[in-house]
LUMVEX-144692 format. One record per atom (N, C-alpha, C): residue in three letters; x negated, y, z negated. Coordinates in steps of 0.1 Angstrom, whole numbers, padded with zeros to 4 digits, always signed. Last residue first. Layout:
! residues N
ALAXYZ...
This chain:
! residues 258
UNK-0616-0036+0382UNK-0627-0028+0381UNK-0638-0035+0392UNK-0590-0047+0386UNK-0591-0032+0394UNK-0608-0027+0388UNK-0589-0067+0373UNK-0585-0070+0383UNK-0591-0060+0390UNK-0593-0055+0342UNK-0600-0063+0349UNK-0599-0064+0361UNK-0571-0043+0344UNK-0581-0032+0342UNK-0593-0041+0343UNK-0551-0059+0345UNK-0550-0046+0355UNK-0566-0045+0359UNK-0556-0070+0318UNK-0556-0078+0330UNK-0555-0067+0344UNK-0542-0051+0301UNK-0558-0051+0301UNK-0564-0059+0316UNK-0516-0045+0309UNK-0526-0036+0314UNK-0538-0040+0312UNK-0515-0073+0297UNK-0512-0070+0312UNK-0517-0060+0317UNK-0515-0066+0270UNK-0527-0073+0279UNK-0525-0076+0289UNK-0495-0046+0268UNK-0507-0043+0265UNK-0518-0055+0273UNK-0472-0065+0276UNK-0472-0054+0284UNK-0487-0051+0284UNK-0473-0082+0253UNK-0474-0087+0262UNK-0477-0074+0276UNK-0470-0060+0232UNK-0483-0066+0232UNK-0485-0073+0245UNK-0445-0038+0247UNK-0455-0042+0237UNK-0470-0050+0241UNK-0425-0053+0274UNK-0438-0042+0267UNK-0440-0049+0254UNK-0403-0058+0297UNK-0418-0067+0293UNK-0421-0050+0284UNK-0374-0066+0306UNK-0381-0053+0299UNK-0392-0060+0287UNK-0358-0072+0330UNK-0366-0079+0323UNK-0375-0068+0315UNK-0324-0071+0341UNK-0336-0062+0336UNK-0344-0071+0324UNK-0310-0086+0367UNK-0310-0087+0355UNK-0325-0079+0354UNK-0284-0088+0393UNK-0296-0084+0391UNK-0296-0083+0372UNK-0270-0119+0412UNK-0270-0112+0399UNK-0288-0102+0397UNK-0276-0132+0430UNK-0268-0124+0436UNK-0264-0118+0422UNK-0295-0151+0423UNK-0276-0159+0423UNK-0271-0146+0424UNK-0312-0126+0411UNK-0310-0138+0412UNK-0298-0144+0412UNK-0338-0104+0409UNK-0326-0105+0411UNK-0322-0119+0416UNK-0349-0083+0380UNK-0351-0094+0388UNK-0337-0095+0394UNK-0367-0056+0376UNK-0353-0055+0378UNK-0354-0069+0385UNK-0389-0050+0347UNK-0386-0055+0362UNK-0372-0058+0366UNK-0409-0026+0328UNK-0395-0033+0334UNK-0393-0037+0345UNK-0430-0026+0312UNK-0433-0030+0324UNK-0416-0034+0326UNK-0443-0002+0286UNK-0436-0014+0290UNK-0436-0012+0305UNK-0467+0000+0260UNK-0465+0006+0273UNK-0453-0002+0275UNK-0471+0024+0229UNK-0472+0013+0239UNK-0464+0012+0253UNK-0482+0042+0202UNK-0481+0038+0215UNK-0479+0025+0221UNK-0476+0061+0172UNK-0473+0051+0178UNK-0472+0047+0196UNK-0486+0082+0150UNK-0480+0081+0163UNK-0487+0067+0168UNK-0476+0084+0115UNK-0486+0080+0125UNK-0480+0078+0144UNK-0455+0090+0095UNK-0470+0098+0098UNK-0479+0093+0108UNK-0441+0072+0099UNK-0450+0071+0087UNK-0460+0079+0088UNK-0441+0077+0135UNK-0433+0069+0123UNK-0445+0068+0112UNK-0432+0087+0167UNK-0441+0094+0154UNK-0433+0085+0140UNK-0438+0073+0194UNK-0427+0074+0184UNK-0440+0080+0172UNK-0439+0060+0230UNK-0446+0066+0220UNK-0436+0072+0210UNK-0450+0047+0261UNK-0438+0054+0252UNK-0447+0055+0242UNK-0451+0047+0298UNK-0461+0053+0287UNK-0449+0053+0271UNK-0454+0018+0321UNK-0444+0031+0314UNK-0451+0036+0301UNK-0458+0013+0353UNK-0467+0009+0339UNK-0461+0024+0333UNK-0453+0008+0382UNK-0445+0003+0369UNK-0451+0004+0357UNK-0482+0019+0389UNK-0468+0030+0391UNK-0454+0022+0384UNK-0498+0001+0389UNK-0497+0014+0376UNK-0485+0020+0379UNK-0496-0032+0395UNK-0492-0019+0399UNK-0492-0011+0387UNK-0493-0055+0388UNK-0506-0053+0389UNK-0507-0039+0397UNK-0465-0066+0383UNK-0474-0061+0371UNK-0483-0052+0372UNK-0462-0071+0410UNK-0455-0055+0404UNK-0463-0054+0391UNK-0482-0086+0417UNK-0484-0077+0424UNK-0476-0063+0418UNK-0466-0105+0402UNK-0478-0105+0398UNK-0481-0092+0403UNK-0435-0109+0403UNK-0445-0110+0404UNK-0457-0104+0404UNK-0422-0135+0369UNK-0424-0116+0376UNK-0435-0116+0388UNK-0401-0157+0361UNK-0414-0153+0370UNK-0413-0139+0373UNK-0390-0171+0332UNK-0385-0168+0347UNK-0402-0163+0348UNK-0368-0185+0306UNK-0385-0187+0315UNK-0381-0181+0329UNK-0351-0183+0276UNK-0350-0184+0296UNK-0365-0185+0293UNK-0352-0189+0254UNK-0341-0186+0257UNK-0338-0187+0274UNK-0370-0204+0227UNK-0369-0198+0242UNK-0357-0201+0250UNK-0370-0217+0204UNK-0376-0208+0206UNK-0374-0199+0218UNK-0350-0241+0204UNK-0351-0231+0193UNK-0355-0219+0196UNK-0353-0250+0233UNK-0342-0242+0231UNK-0340-0239+0213UNK-0385-0252+0242UNK-0376-0255+0232UNK-0371-0243+0231UNK-0381-0259+0278UNK-0382-0249+0271UNK-0376-0258+0255UNK-0394-0279+0301UNK-0384-0282+0292UNK-0386-0274+0281UNK-0404-0278+0334UNK-0402-0270+0320UNK-0391-0276+0320UNK-0424-0292+0364UNK-0408-0288+0357UNK-0411-0285+0342UNK-0440-0277+0391UNK-0438-0281+0375UNK-0425-0283+0375UNK-0448-0271+0418UNK-0440-0280+0417UNK-0440-0285+0401UNK-0479-0250+0417UNK-0459-0250+0419UNK-0458-0263+0422UNK-0505-0248+0392UNK-0498-0255+0403UNK-0481-0253+0405UNK-0512-0222+0379UNK-0501-0234+0378UNK-0502-0234+0387UNK-0544-0206+0364UNK-0536-0210+0375UNK-0527-0218+0372UNK-0547-0185+0335UNK-0545-0199+0341UNK-0541-0199+0357UNK-0564-0168+0308UNK-0558-0164+0321UNK-0563-0178+0326UNK-0554-0165+0274UNK-0563-0170+0284UNK-0556-0175+0297UNK-0558-0140+0250UNK-0552-0143+0262UNK-0559-0152+0270UNK-0564-0144+0214UNK-0572-0145+0229UNK-0558-0146+0238UNK-0553-0121+0190UNK-0548-0131+0200UNK-0561-0134+0210UNK-0547-0121+0156UNK-0561-0119+0167UNK-0557-0125+0179UNK-0524-0101+0140UNK-0525-0114+0147UNK-0538-0109+0158UNK-0512-0082+0125UNK-0525-0090+0122UNK-0530-0102+0127UNK-0491-0065+0132UNK-0487-0077+0122UNK-0500-0090+0123UNK-0503-0053+0155UNK-0498-0045+0141UNK-0494-0056+0132UNK-0527-0075+0171UNK-0514-0069+0166UNK-0513-0064+0157UNK-0554-0074+0190UNK-0547-0075+0178UNK-0536-0067+0177UNK-0570-0093+0216UNK-0560-0082+0212UNK-0553-0084+0199UNK-0605-0101+0228UNK-0588-0099+0219UNK-0580-0090+0217UNK-0610-0105+0266UNK-0611-0099+0249UNK-0598-0100+0239UNK-0599-0135+0280UNK-0595-0119+0275UNK-0601-0113+0266UNK-0611-0166+0297UNK-0602-0155+0285UNK-0607-0140+0287UNK-0603-0185+0322UNK-0614-0175+0315UNK-0603-0173+0307UNK-0587-0203+0339UNK-0597-0195+0346UNK-0610-0189+0336UNK-0573-0235+0339UNK-0576-0225+0334UNK-0593-0214+0336UNK-0549-0245+0351UNK-0563-0248+0356UNK-0566-0233+0349UNK-0522-0271+0352UNK-0532-0259+0345UNK-0544-0259+0347UNK-0509-0296+0350UNK-0507-0285+0365UNK-0515-0270+0361UNK-0515-0305+0330UNK-0523-0312+0341UNK-0520-0304+0356UNK-0501-0296+0308UNK-0517-0293+0310UNK-0521-0294+0323UNK-0473-0291+0317UNK-0478-0297+0313UNK-0492-0294+0316UNK-0447-0271+0294UNK-0458-0268+0308UNK-0468-0280+0307UNK-0428-0268+0282UNK-0430-0283+0284UNK-0439-0280+0294UNK-0427-0244+0267UNK-0419-0248+0274UNK-0421-0260+0283UNK-0440-0254+0239UNK-0429-0245+0238UNK-0421-0243+0247UNK-0457-0268+0242UNK-0448-0277+0228UNK-0433-0264+0236UNK-0472-0260+0261UNK-0468-0273+0263UNK-0454-0278+0254UNK-0481-0245+0250UNK-0473-0238+0262UNK-0469-0251+0266UNK-0497-0250+0232UNK-0485-0244+0231UNK-0476-0242+0238UNK-0517-0262+0244UNK-0508-0270+0236UNK-0496-0262+0233UNK-0531-0239+0258UNK-0524-0253+0267UNK-0517-0258+0255UNK-0536-0220+0237UNK-0530-0222+0246UNK-0521-0229+0253UNK-0557-0239+0222UNK-0546-0236+0214UNK-0534-0233+0224UNK-0576-0245+0244UNK-0570-0259+0242UNK-0552-0252+0232UNK-0584-0218+0242UNK-0576-0223+0255UNK-0570-0236+0251UNK-0599-0218+0220UNK-0586-0210+0223UNK-0577-0211+0234UNK-0604-0252+0209UNK-0610-0236+0207UNK-0595-0230+0219UNK-0593-0272+0196UNK-0609-0275+0199UNK-0618-0257+0201UNK-0573-0278+0169UNK-0575-0273+0184UNK-0589-0268+0188UNK-0567-0283+0146UNK-0572-0297+0153UNK-0575-0292+0171UNK-0559-0262+0132UNK-0569-0267+0125UNK-0577-0276+0137UNK-0541-0241+0159UNK-0542-0251+0147UNK-0556-0259+0141UNK-0530-0205+0161UNK-0546-0219+0164UNK-0542-0231+0153UNK-0503-0195+0170UNK-0512-0196+0161UNK-0523-0207+0165UNK-0491-0190+0203UNK-0488-0194+0191UNK-0501-0192+0185UNK-0471-0190+0238UNK-0483-0192+0228UNK-0485-0189+0213UNK-0461-0174+0270UNK-0461-0193+0257UNK-0475-0187+0248UNK-0454-0141+0265UNK-0463-0153+0271UNK-0461-0161+0262UNK-0423-0125+0264UNK-0439-0129+0257UNK-0444-0143+0271UNK-0398-0105+0252UNK-0403-0115+0265UNK-0416-0112+0260UNK-0372-0114+0228UNK-0380-0104+0231UNK-0390-0116+0240UNK-0351-0120+0210UNK-0346-0114+0225UNK-0357-0107+0230UNK-0365-0114+0180UNK-0352-0121+0189UNK-0353-0112+0202UNK-0380-0110+0161UNK-0386-0103+0175UNK-0373-0114+0181UNK-0371-0129+0135UNK-0378-0121+0140UNK-0383-0119+0152UNK-0352-0150+0134UNK-0350-0142+0126UNK-0361-0128+0127UNK-0333-0160+0162UNK-0348-0159+0155UNK-0346-0149+0148UNK-0312-0158+0183UNK-0309-0162+0170UNK-0324-0163+0160UNK-0321-0152+0209UNK-0312-0140+0202UNK-0312-0146+0185UNK-0351-0166+0222UNK-0341-0168+0216UNK-0332-0156+0207UNK-0372-0148+0243UNK-0371-0157+0229UNK-0355-0154+0228UNK-0386-0159+0276UNK-0380-0148+0264UNK-0373-0154+0254UNK-0417-0160+0294UNK-0405-0163+0285UNK-0393-0153+0281UNK-0433-0158+0320UNK-0432-0150+0311UNK-0418-0163+0304UNK-0456-0163+0350UNK-0445-0174+0342UNK-0446-0166+0328UNK-0464-0145+0372UNK-0466-0147+0362UNK-0455-0154+0359UNK-0469-0153+0408UNK-0463-0146+0400UNK-0467-0152+0383UNK-0483-0148+0443UNK-0478-0150+0431UNK-0477-0149+0418UNK-0471-0154+0471UNK-0469-0146+0465UNK-0471-0148+0448UNK-0468-0184+0478UNK-0474-0173+0485UNK-0478-0161+0479UNK-0480-0192+0438UNK-0466-0192+0449UNK-0477-0182+0461UNK-0493-0203+0417UNK-0500-0202+0428UNK-0488-0202+0440UNK-0485-0186+0386UNK-0481-0197+0392UNK-0484-0193+0406UNK-0503-0176+0360UNK-0504-0171+0369UNK-0498-0182+0385UNK-0498-0171+0323UNK-0498-0184+0337UNK-0495-0179+0348UNK-0515-0170+0296UNK-0513-0160+0309UNK-0512-0168+0322UNK-0508-0181+0266UNK-0513-0186+0278UNK-0510-0173+0289UNK-0524-0169+0234UNK-0515-0171+0246UNK-0519-0174+0261UNK-0535-0178+0200UNK-0535-0177+0218UNK-0524-0176+0223UNK-0547-0164+0174UNK-0539-0169+0179UNK-0539-0172+0196UNK-0560-0159+0135UNK-0563-0161+0150UNK-0548-0170+0160UNK-0544-0135+0112UNK-0545-0152+0121UNK-0547-0154+0132UNK-0556-0116+0081UNK-0552-0119+0101UNK-0554-0135+0102UNK-0542-0114+0054UNK-0550-0116+0066UNK-0548-0121+0078UNK-0519-0083+0052UNK-0518-0099+0051UNK-0533-0101+0061UNK-0508-0056+0055UNK-0523-0057+0052UNK-0528-0076+0044UNK-0493-0038+0080UNK-0492-0054+0071UNK-0506-0054+0067UNK-0494-0026+0101UNK-0485-0024+0097UNK-0484-0033+0085UNK-0519-0012+0127UNK-0517-0022+0118UNK-0503-0019+0108UNK-0518+0000+0153UNK-0520+0006+0144UNK-0511-0009+0136UNK-0535-0026+0177UNK-0527-0021+0172UNK-0528-0011+0158UNK-0567-0031+0199UNK-0559-0031+0184UNK-0546-0023+0183UNK-0571-0026+0226UNK-0581-0038+0219UNK-0568-0039+0206UNK-0570-0016+0254UNK-0559-0018+0245UNK-0567-0027+0237UNK-0586-0018+0282UNK-0578-0004+0275UNK-0569-0005+0262UNK-0617-0034+0286UNK-0600-0033+0280UNK-0599-0020+0280UNK-0639-0025+0307UNK-0638-0026+0293UNK-0620-0027+0294UNK-0663-0043+0330UNK-0653-0036+0328UNK-0651-0038+0314UNK-0683-0052+0356UNK-0685-0049+0344UNK-0674-0042+0338UNK-0670-0084+0368UNK-0673-0075+0367UNK-0678-0066+0354UNK-0678-0122+0371UNK-0667-0108+0358UNK-0676-0094+0366UNK-0675-0147+0382UNK-0687-0137+0384UNK-0682-0120+0380UNK-0655-0162+0377UNK-0669-0169+0377UNK-0679-0156+0378UNK-0633-0143+0379UNK-0637-0146+0364UNK-0654-0156+0364UNK-0628-0140+0400UNK-0632-0126+0395UNK-0636-0130+0379UNK-0631-0161+0413UNK-0643-0153+0419UNK-0641-0145+0407UNK-0604-0169+0409UNK-0615-0174+0407UNK-0627-0169+0405UNK-0592-0149+0419UNK-0591-0146+0404UNK-0599-0152+0403UNK-0595-0155+0448UNK-0600-0144+0444UNK-0601-0140+0427UNK-0581-0179+0451UNK-0597-0177+0452UNK-0602-0170+0446UNK-0554-0172+0445UNK-0562-0180+0436UNK-0572-0176+0434UNK-0550-0136+0449UNK-0546-0148+0450UNK-0558-0155+0447UNK-0551-0107+0445UNK-0541-0117+0434UNK-0545-0130+0438UNK-0567-0095+0458UNK-0574-0096+0451UNK-0569-0102+0444UNK-0548-0090+0483UNK-0557-0098+0484UNK-0565-0106+0470UNK-0534-0066+0473UNK-0524-0082+0470UNK-0537-0096+0474UNK-0552-0047+0450UNK-0549-0052+0463UNK-0543-0064+0468UNK-0540-0027+0426UNK-0547-0040+0426UNK-0544-0047+0443UNK-0530+0006+0427UNK-0526-0007+0427UNK-0537-0024+0430UNK-0547+0034+0412UNK-0543+0027+0423UNK-0539+0010+0418UNK-0524+0060+0388UNK-0537+0051+0391UNK-0535+0042+0406UNK-0507+0074+0393UNK-0516+0078+0399UNK-0526+0070+0400UNK-0484+0064+0379UNK-0485+0062+0393UNK-0494+0067+0401UNK-0477+0058+0351UNK-0493+0057+0358UNK-0494+0055+0370UNK-0455+0079+0334UNK-0458+0063+0344UNK-0471+0069+0349UNK-0445+0091+0299UNK-0451+0089+0314UNK-0452+0078+0321UNK-0428+0087+0281UNK-0434+0097+0281UNK-0443+0101+0293UNK-0395+0073+0275UNK-0407+0074+0288UNK-0413+0087+0287UNK-0378+0071+0246UNK-0378+0079+0258UNK-0390+0074+0268UNK-0361+0042+0234UNK-0373+0051+0233UNK-0379+0060+0246UNK-0348+0023+0238UNK-0338+0037+0234UNK-0350+0045+0235UNK-0364-0001+0245UNK-0357+0002+0254UNK-0349+0018+0251UNK-0369-0012+0220UNK-0381-0003+0225UNK-0371+0004+0237UNK-0351-0017+0193UNK-0352-0020+0207UNK-0359-0011+0216UNK-0355-0037+0166UNK-0361-0029+0171UNK-0359-0027+0186UNK-0348-0050+0131UNK-0348-0052+0148UNK-0353-0040+0153UNK-0378-0054+0102UNK-0359-0048+0111UNK-0363-0050+0125UNK-0388-0086+0092UNK-0389-0071+0102UNK-0377-0066+0108UNK-0386-0097+0065UNK-0382-0099+0073UNK-0380-0090+0080UNK-0411-0106+0043UNK-0405-0097+0047UNK-0396-0096+0061UNK-0430-0121+0028UNK-0415-0124+0035UNK-0408-0116+0041UNK-0448-0106+0019UNK-0453-0115+0032UNK-0440-0121+0036UNK-0448-0070+0016UNK-0444-0085+0011UNK-0441-0097+0023UNK-0453-0048+0033UNK-0467-0057+0028UNK-0461-0069+0017UNK-0431-0038+0042UNK-0443-0043+0052UNK-0451-0052+0046UNK-0423-0024+0019UNK-0417-0037+0025UNK-0424-0044+0033UNK-0437-0005+0021UNK-0440-0016+0009UNK-0432-0024+0015UNK-0430+0017+0037UNK-0445+0006+0040UNK-0446-0004+0031UNK-0397+0019+0045UNK-0408+0022+0032UNK-0419+0009+0043UNK-0389+0029+0076UNK-0390+0018+0063UNK-0398+0019+0062UNK-0367+0058+0092UNK-0379+0049+0086UNK-0374+0039+0075UNK-0345+0054+0115UNK-0345+0052+0105UNK-0358+0046+0099UNK-0335+0067+0144UNK-0347+0062+0141UNK-0347+0065+0124UNK-0306+0073+0165UNK-0311+0075+0151UNK-0324+0067+0150UNK-0293+0090+0194UNK-0303+0078+0190UNK-0308+0084+0175UNK-0258+0097+0198UNK-0271+0099+0190UNK-0280+0085+0190UNK-0237+0092+0208UNK-0242+0095+0217UNK-0258+0094+0211UNK-0229+0068+0180UNK-0221+0078+0193UNK-0232+0080+0205UNK-0261+0059+0170UNK-0245+0062+0165UNK-0243+0074+0172UNK-0279+0033+0171UNK-0274+0041+0178UNK-0256+0047+0175UNK-0311+0028+0150UNK-0293+0028+0153UNK-0289+0034+0159UNK-0340+0010+0145UNK-0332+0016+0151UNK-0316+0016+0151UNK-0363+0008+0119UNK-0343+0008+0120UNK-0342+0015+0131UNK-0395+0012+0134UNK-0385+0018+0126UNK-0373+0010+0130UNK-0417-0005+0147UNK-0417+0010+0145UNK-0408+0016+0133UNK-0436-0031+0151UNK-0419-0030+0148UNK-0420-0015+0143UNK-0458-0046+0174UNK-0457-0039+0160UNK-0441-0036+0163UNK-0449-0074+0191UNK-0460-0061+0189UNK-0452-0053+0178UNK-0447-0107+0180UNK-0448-0097+0190UNK-0454-0086+0186UNK-0449-0145+0175UNK-0452-0133+0170UNK-0449-0120+0181UNK-0449-0176+0162UNK-0452-0168+0175UNK-0450-0154+0169
């Protein structure tokens, strides 16, 4: 698995936020453990509330099927992050699973806290392509089944979006799919701490798209976040969606709003 680029080792020293640069040579070492990074500590530079939200009718299953059957002319906003490694690129796929509820939702995962890299981050189910995978869709379906126990029989693939290249040299194919309700999940406890749903309408409203940026090693690095406040069982939990996951959702917004 992978997630967005790591900008620097971030520490809180009393009330102050300290960004400690990391040597670029460390990132060129294949066994290097990426430092921890809390993107929530980076200030928001702007919110795209001036852009129109996707109409709720366009988020329903039939409309989504039609969008992929006869796609409009559109351009993804984000294609590649600034790289921080010189290793050979690897192909991967993620499933963008849209659950067909009365108000459609997107199924997301939160990685376990004990993992050596990208611990606790929010992501789509997905991972590296295997030699036995027929195509990117097969990779996404296999990984979703292995990672969260999502039965491929409950999934209808609609299509794929353009590649998204991470700073860690993963060439990701986002595979958009509809998921029937009534599914049962069995998350891989080693990789997945939680599985949850976020309303698609929330994610397709740019008023919830926040822009962040930081200067690191002489390069300006930018990303989106889409913090979602989940209310469940009388408790409120913030789901901080950011980086590659937010970037691919932003491209999905561009497709649906085209």
